[in-house]
C-alpha positions, 0 to 999 in steps of 0.5 A: 537506505535498504528498507527494512522489511526483515521477518524476525523469526526467520531472519529473512532480509530484503537484498534489492536496494529500492531507490527512494522515490518518495522525497520524503521530507528532510527534516525529523516528524517532529520539527515537521509539526510546528512547520507553517503552512500558512500565515498562522497555520502550523500542521500541529493545530491542521492536526488536533482540529482535522476534519473526519466526515470526510472519509466517512461519506468517502467509505459509507458503501463499504460494509464492516462485515467484509475484510477484503485481502489479498494473498500471495505465494511467493512460490509462484511469483517468478523473479523478474517476471512484471506482469502485476506491476505492469498491470497496475500502472496502466489500470491505474495511468501510472507512468510505469517509471522507476524515477525519484518522481514516478508513483509505483503503487506496486514493486517487486522485492527480492528477500534472502533468508539469510542461514539458507542464502534462498532468495525469493521474489515478492510483489511489495505494494500498501499492505492495507493495515488493520492499524495503519500507521499512515492514518495516525499520523495523517493531520488532516484525515485525508489518510484513512482505512474504509470499513472493508478495511481498504486503506485509501487517501481523499485527495481533496483534503490532503495537503502534501505533507507526507508524514503518512510517507515516513510512518510507512514501514514498507515505503509504499507511498508516493508524492505526485511531483508534476501536474497529472494529464489524461487521467482515468476516470475511475482513479483521480490523482493529484499533483501535492498529493500523497497515493498508493495501492488501494485494492483498484478500489474502483474494480472491487466495488463494481465486483472485480478483481484488482489488476494486478490479480487478474495479470497474474491469473491471466499469466498463468501464474495464480501466485496471487489471490483475492477476497474477503479474509473475514469469509470463512467460505472464501477461497483466500480465507481456506487457504489462510486457515490450511497453509502457513502464512507470514505478514511483512514486519508482523512484529509492529503487530498491524494485522496486514490484509496482504499475507504471504505463503511459502517464505 
């Protein structure tokens, strides 16, 4: 089934069918709430007693004065170009495959303007929402948002229930099906957990740009701008203030950290 990426006011719909890589649970979320994960223990009981301290500890170095975000210029994003996808896979130790068991933190999609037939190519990843549905439904607190707006998964407390995958309107999360070998020191991954784009948080915390942004710039495209949305003097804030930008599924009022221009 095609992901619903409709943009109501301009009637944009996705034209590229995305194969389901997620391995969603074959039951409704309401039914999952009562599933036994251990003798006498149910997911609903875990949710009611979910500890929040772990997420707070992980995000201790982040500041609420900053809101990291991206601005993607669809006019500069060429159809068939996968430089950002390749850079993400290389940086984070992903296979680069698109099979049902492969993790893909960023993917290219195409959207079509229904009235004109115009087709545009866009990178799609975790949108780092200010009001992330994945965080709301996580029963253990493993999905969390840092003070600076970056949405992450704590692999130590993720139980692989995949509630967050079903809640994400962008199909941006993947489930790790196989044991992980030769991992990158800065990007811990684990079988049986959920993962998604981290905005290369390990690089951001060192004052560097995410890998996809650097790759797009190095290739001469310059389609992705990264920066602090809270700083009115930052390049991204000036662009957002000066030119029309959109959010994918903006009707959901999630206040995404990833914005698009030219759509």
